[in-house]
C-alpha positions as CSV (number, residue, x, y, z in Angstrom):
1,M,-110.1,84.9,-10.2
2,R,-107.4,84.8,-7.3
3,V,-108.9,84.1,-4.2
4,Q,-106.9,86.2,-1.1
5,I,-106.6,84.6,2.0
6,A,-107.0,87.5,4.9
7,P,-105.8,86.0,8.1
8,S,-108.0,88.0,11.3
9,I,-105.7,89.1,13.7
10,L,-108.2,88.8,16.5
11,S,-107.6,85.2,17.0
12,A,-103.5,85.0,17.1
13,D,-101.7,85.0,19.9
14,F,-101.5,88.5,21.0
15,T,-98.2,87.4,23.2
16,R,-96.9,86.7,19.5
17,L,-98.6,89.0,17.4
18,G,-95.8,89.7,14.9
19,E,-94.3,86.8,14.6
20,Q,-97.6,85.0,13.7
21,V,-98.1,88.0,11.0
22,K,-95.0,87.3,9.8
23,E,-95.7,84.1,9.9
24,V,-98.7,83.8,7.9
25,E,-97.0,86.1,5.3
26,T,-94.3,83.8,4.9
27,A,-96.8,81.3,3.7
28,G,-98.3,83.2,1.2
29,A,-101.1,85.2,2.8
30,E,-102.0,88.4,0.8
31,I,-103.5,90.7,3.2
32,I,-104.0,91.0,6.7
33,H,-107.5,91.5,8.7
34,I,-107.7,93.8,11.5
35,D,-110.9,94.1,13.5
36,V,-111.3,97.4,15.4
37,M,-114.3,96.7,17.9
38,D,-115.8,99.4,20.2
39,G,-118.1,97.8,22.8
40,H,-121.4,100.0,21.6
41,F,-121.6,99.5,17.6
42,V,-120.6,95.5,18.6
43,P,-120.5,93.9,22.2
44,N,-116.9,93.3,22.4
45,I,-113.9,95.9,22.8
46,S,-110.7,94.4,20.8
47,I,-108.3,96.7,19.4
48,G,-106.8,100.2,17.7
49,I,-105.1,102.3,16.4
50,P,-101.5,101.3,18.3
51,V,-101.8,97.5,17.0
52,V,-102.3,99.2,13.3
53,E,-99.4,101.4,13.4
54,S,-97.3,98.6,15.4
55,L,-98.3,96.3,12.2
56,R,-97.2,98.7,9.8
57,R,-93.3,98.4,11.7
58,I,-93.5,94.5,10.7
59,T,-95.2,93.8,7.5
60,N,-95.6,94.8,3.6
61,L,-99.2,93.9,3.2
62,P,-102.2,95.8,3.5
63,L,-103.6,96.0,6.7
64,D,-107.4,95.6,6.2
65,T,-109.0,97.5,8.9
66,H,-112.5,96.6,9.8
67,L,-114.7,99.6,11.8
68,M,-116.9,98.2,13.5
69,I,-117.4,101.1,15.6
70,S,-119.5,104.1,15.7
71,N,-118.6,107.5,14.6
72,A,-116.8,105.6,12.6
73,D,-115.8,109.5,10.7
74,Q,-114.4,110.6,13.0
75,Y,-111.6,107.9,13.3
76,V,-110.7,106.9,9.5
77,E,-108.2,109.2,8.9
78,R,-105.7,108.7,12.3
79,F,-106.1,104.9,11.3
80,A,-105.0,105.6,7.8
81,K,-102.3,108.2,8.8
82,A,-101.5,104.7,11.7
83,G,-100.7,102.6,8.4
84,A,-104.5,101.3,7.7
85,N,-104.4,100.4,3.3
86,M,-107.8,99.4,3.8
87,I,-110.8,101.0,5.5
88,S,-114.0,99.4,6.0
89,V,-117.2,101.1,7.4
90,H,-120.9,99.3,8.1
91,V,-123.8,100.8,6.2
92,E,-125.5,100.6,9.6
93,A,-123.0,102.4,11.6
94,V,-122.5,105.8,9.3
95,T,-125.0,108.5,8.5
96,H,-123.1,109.8,4.8
97,I,-121.9,106.4,3.8
98,H,-120.6,108.6,0.1
99,R,-119.8,110.9,1.8
100,T,-117.4,108.3,4.3
101,L,-115.9,106.8,1.2
102,E,-114.8,109.6,0.1
103,Y,-112.7,110.5,3.3
104,I,-111.6,107.2,2.5
105,K,-110.2,107.3,-0.9
106,N,-108.9,110.7,0.1
107,L,-106.4,109.6,2.7
108,G,-105.2,107.2,0.2
109,C,-107.1,103.7,1.0
110,K,-109.2,101.2,-0.8
111,A,-112.9,102.5,0.8
112,G,-114.8,99.5,1.9
113,V,-118.9,99.0,3.2
114,V,-119.3,96.9,5.5
115,L,-123.3,95.1,5.5
116,N,-124.0,92.6,8.2
117,P,-125.8,89.2,8.6
118,G,-129.7,90.8,8.5
119,T,-128.7,94.4,5.9
120,P,-130.2,94.1,2.7
121,L,-128.3,94.1,-0.3
122,S,-130.7,97.1,-1.4
123,T,-129.0,99.4,0.8
124,L,-126.1,99.2,-2.0
125,D,-128.6,100.6,-4.7
126,E,-127.1,104.2,-4.1
127,I,-123.5,103.7,-2.8
128,L,-121.9,100.6,-4.7
129,P,-120.2,102.1,-7.7
130,Y,-118.3,104.5,-5.2
131,A,-117.0,101.3,-3.1
132,D,-113.7,99.8,-4.1
133,F,-114.8,96.4,-2.0
134,V,-117.8,95.2,-0.3
135,L,-117.5,93.1,3.1
136,L,-120.3,91.3,4.0
137,M,-120.5,89.5,7.2
138,S,-121.5,85.7,7.3
139,V,-121.7,86.2,11.3
140,N,-122.9,89.1,13.3
141,P,-120.3,90.9,14.3
142,G,-118.5,91.1,17.5
143,F,-116.7,87.5,17.9
144,G,-114.8,84.9,16.5
145,G,-115.5,81.9,15.9
146,Q,-119.2,81.6,15.3
147,K,-121.1,79.5,12.9
148,F,-121.1,80.4,9.1
149,I,-124.7,81.3,8.0
150,K,-125.8,79.4,5.4
151,S,-128.0,82.4,3.7
152,S,-124.6,84.6,3.4
153,L,-123.8,82.3,0.1
154,T,-127.3,83.4,-1.8
155,K,-126.2,86.8,-1.3
156,I,-123.3,86.9,-1.9
157,S,-123.9,85.2,-5.2
158,K,-126.5,88.4,-5.2
159,L,-123.8,90.8,-4.4
160,K,-122.1,89.6,-7.4
161,A,-124.7,90.1,-9.9
162,L,-124.8,93.5,-8.9
163,I,-121.2,94.1,-9.2
164,E,-121.3,92.8,-13.0
165,A,-124.3,95.0,-14.1
166,V,-122.6,98.2,-12.4
167,G,-119.7,97.3,-14.9
168,K,-117.0,98.4,-12.5
169,D,-114.4,97.0,-10.4
170,I,-115.8,96.4,-7.0
171,H,-114.8,93.0,-5.2
172,I,-116.3,90.6,-2.6
173,E,-115.0,89.9,1.1
174,V,-116.7,87.4,3.4
175,D,-116.1,87.1,6.9
176,G,-117.5,85.1,9.3
177,G,-117.5,81.2,10.5
178,I,-114.4,81.0,6.7
179,D,-112.8,77.4,7.2
180,M,-111.8,74.3,4.4
181,T,-115.4,74.0,4.7
182,T,-116.9,76.9,3.9
183,A,-114.1,78.3,1.8
184,P,-115.0,76.9,-1.5
185,L,-118.7,77.5,-0.7
186,V,-118.0,81.2,-0.5
187,V,-115.3,80.9,-3.3
188,E,-117.9,79.3,-5.3
189,A,-120.7,82.1,-5.0
190,G,-118.5,84.4,-5.4
191,A,-116.6,85.8,-2.7
192,E,-112.5,86.8,-3.9
193,W,-110.7,87.8,-0.4
194,L,-111.4,85.1,2.3
195,V,-111.2,86.6,6.2
196,A,-110.5,83.8,8.5
197,G,-109.4,84.0,12.2
198,S,-110.0,80.7,14.5
199,A,-109.1,78.5,11.3
200,I,-105.8,80.0,10.8
201,F,-104.2,81.3,13.9
202,G,-106.5,78.5,16.3
203,A,-104.2,75.9,14.0
204,V,-101.7,74.2,15.0
205,S,-99.6,75.9,12.0
206,P,-100.8,79.1,10.9
207,A,-99.2,78.8,8.0
208,E,-99.9,75.4,6.6
209,A,-103.4,77.1,7.7
210,V,-103.8,79.6,4.9
211,K,-101.2,77.2,2.1
212,Q,-104.4,74.9,2.8
213,M,-107.3,77.2,2.5
214,R,-106.0,78.4,-0.7
215,T,-105.9,74.8,-2.1
216,I,-109.3,73.7,-1.0
217,A,-111.0,77.8,-1.7
218,N,-109.8,77.0,-5.2
219,R,-111.2,73.6,-5.5
220,P,-114.2,72.8,-7.0
221,V,-117.0,71.9,-4.8
222,S,-118.8,68.4,-5.2
223,V,-122.3,68.5,-6.1
């Protein structure tokens, strides 16, 4: 399994956003994670379609657009047209999740389903085979820099087992409190894509942070 690093621009310096995205891209980051918040589904407001359009012009990396919004169906096509390659929606916020995932795929994007920390894996029982990836939140969504919820490790392991039972190529992405300490733990549990914000963009050198996280994430965890 190859671990992929997905820096979250929520923690970037927006006065130098293009520069910082190019910096982590050059350092080997595989994905750019974009948190879209509406102030309704989560208690914060972040960025939207114009930022995705701007990033599309300056990077060839996949743009992983995480919609933490109500009525996500109304905006999926617009984000796809703006340049998103991956679009994930919360199972808690979408009425017809199967329809939404199929809609995202028909727009040419990878479709992801997101679960909050308090949402059980059982909500995936009927939908898992239709997802390209599952994003497990290891903090309650809305703000960067929160502390990792340790029970997420068990949830990741259980999700990995469910995916193996389905027998499809479905990826596990984890977002929330991912840093140099938690990265190897979530990888050992089964995570493949690591979303990290403050641990990367809050570092003196985001480029070095990307390289360090990849090295540490692939290091065996000491018992």
